[in-house]
N, C-alpha and C positions, 0 to 999 in steps of 0.2 A: 589520537588526542594530541592537541598542541601542548607544548611545554607550558606548565603553570596553569593549565586549564582544568577546572573541576570536571568531574564526571557529568554533573548536571548541565553545565555550560556546553560541554561537548555534545551531549544528547540534544539540547535545544538547537544548537547550530546545525548538526547533521539532520535532525528531524525536520527542521524548517526547509533545508535544501532538498532533501529527498522527497518530502511531501509536495513541494512546489514542482519538482521534476515529474512526479506521478500525475499531478493535476494537468501539467502541460501536455504530457503524453496522452492522457485520456481525452483531452480536447482535440489533439491531433488525430487520434483514433476516430473520434466523432466526425471529423472531416471526411472520412471514408464513406460515410452514409450518403454523401452527395451522389445521387444516381445520374446526374449529368456527366460525372467524371468516372464513376466506378459502377461495377456490376457485382452483385453478391446475392447469395441465396439465404433463406431464413436459417438453414442448417449452419452455414458459415457464421452467421451472426450469433447463433446459439453457442457455437463452439468458442468463439472469442469471449463472449461474456460469461460463459460457464467457467472457463479457466481463470478469468480475472476474479470472479466471485469466489472460486475455490481458494486461490492464493490469498485473497483478502481475509477469508475466514481463518486460514492457517496462520497468517501473520497476527491477526487479532488474538487468536488463542494463545500465541506465544507471549503476548503482553499479559493476558489474564493469568496464565500459569505463573509467570514471573511475579506478579503481584500477590497471588495466593500463596506462594512459597514464603513470603515475608511473615505471614501470620503464624504465630506460635500457639500451640495448644496449651491451655491453662485450665486448671480446675479451681 
């Protein structure tokens, strides 16, 4: 976190940068589907997207758990 930066501003700055990096890398990964330049099997494709989907689910669950911790039990 930069000096004087709030937690939310740091989150927004880092989330924007990291999200844009992920999008850029996904697009680069998509370039590998060009069969004029590359050769791959269906199994290789399934491996790539399986691990990406798994990591995305894990990351998403971390956000959901963090949000659910904020809720307090009340009667």
